[in-house]
N, C-alpha and C positions, 0 to 999 in steps of 0.2 A: 822680755828682751830676747832678741834672736841669738841663736848659738853662734859663738865667735871662736875662731881659731887664732892662735898666737902666731905672729910672724915677726921675726927680728930683723931689723935693718941697721947695719953699721955704717956710719958716715964719719968722715974726718971732722975734726973740731970746727974748722972754719965753715964747712957746709952745714953742720948742725946748727951753728949760730945763725947763719943766714936763714935757714929753714924756720927756726923759732921766731925770728924777727918778722919774716914774711907771714907766718901764721897769725901772729899777733896783729900785724898791720892790716890784715884782711879780715879780722874779726873772729878768728877761730879761737875756741877756748883752750886748745892745746895743739902741739905739733902733730899728735896722733890724729886728731880730727881733721887737720889740714891735709895730711897724707891720705886719709880715707876719701876725702872729697876729690883730691887730685886723681887718685886711682879710679874712683867711680866715674868721673868725667872722662878720663882717658878711655876707659872701656866702652862707655856709651858712644863717644865720638868715633872710636875706631870701627864700631859696627856700622854706623851710618856712612862713614867714609868707604867702607868695603861695599856697602849696598850701592853707593854712588858709582864706584868703580865698576861694579858688575853691570849696572844700568848703562854706563858709558860703553862698555865692551859689547853688550847686547845690542845697543843702538848702532854701533859701528858694524857689527856683523850683519845686522838687518840691512843697513845701507849698502854694504858690499855685495850682499846676495842680490839685491835689486839691480845693482850695476852689472853684475855678472849675467843676470837674466836678460837685461837689455842688450849686452854685448852678444850673448848667445843668439838672440832673435836677429840682431843685425848680421851676424855671421851666417846664419841660416838663409836669410834673404839674399845676401850677397852670393852665396853658393848657388841658390836657385837661379839668379840672374846669369851668372857665368855659365851654368849648365845649359840654360835656354839659348844663350848666345852661341855656345859651342855646337849645340845641335843644329841651330839655324845655319851656322857657318858651314858645317860639314855637309848639310843637305844641299846648300846652294852653290858651293864652290867645287868645281870639278877638279880631280887630280890631274897633274901634268902627265903628259905621255912619258913612258919609261926612258926614252932617249934624252929628254930635257930635265929629268928629275934632279941630277946633280947640280946643274946650273940653277934650277929653281930653289934648291935647298940653300945654296950660297946667297942668292938674292934675299931669300926669306930670313936668313941669319942677320944680314945687314939691316933689313927693315926692322927686325925684332930688336936689335941693339939700339936703333934710333928711337923705336917705340919706348923702350925702357928708359932711355935718357930723357925723353919728353915727359914721361910719368914722374921721374925723379925731380925734374925742374918744377913740377906743379905741386909737389908734396910739401908738408911742413917739415921742419928740421929733423925731428925724431924719425919720422917715416922715411925721410930722404936718406938718412944715414943707414937705415935698415936696407933700403932698396939698393943703395950704392954698394953695400956689403954683398948683397945677392948678385949684383952685376959683376963685381970683382971675382966672385967664386966661379961664375959661369964662363 
């Protein structure tokens, strides 16, 4: 027989009565045998639950890392497109003469505001709120 250590558990009378009835109803030879089975089952189940939680967290982290990689790739491609368009624009559009520069800046500002408004109207709700906040700051 395996080495056993003594453990004392004190229960109120009503709980002790219920435990003895439950042990007898479930076919245990004593309340002690019932408590050993309950503790053993609880310890076994808690380790499997912990493993399940760890697997869930690991799967969630894996899914999130894939989504972040996808967003990173999309961001890099968007940056490359904007960079190419800016280079093309700066290469093909001449600067206005110095005497017309102030007037050109005012017209550009109005055109830019209309552009941002148009973009905001074509965006989804979350993106629209973000862009509206940016417009309000500008």
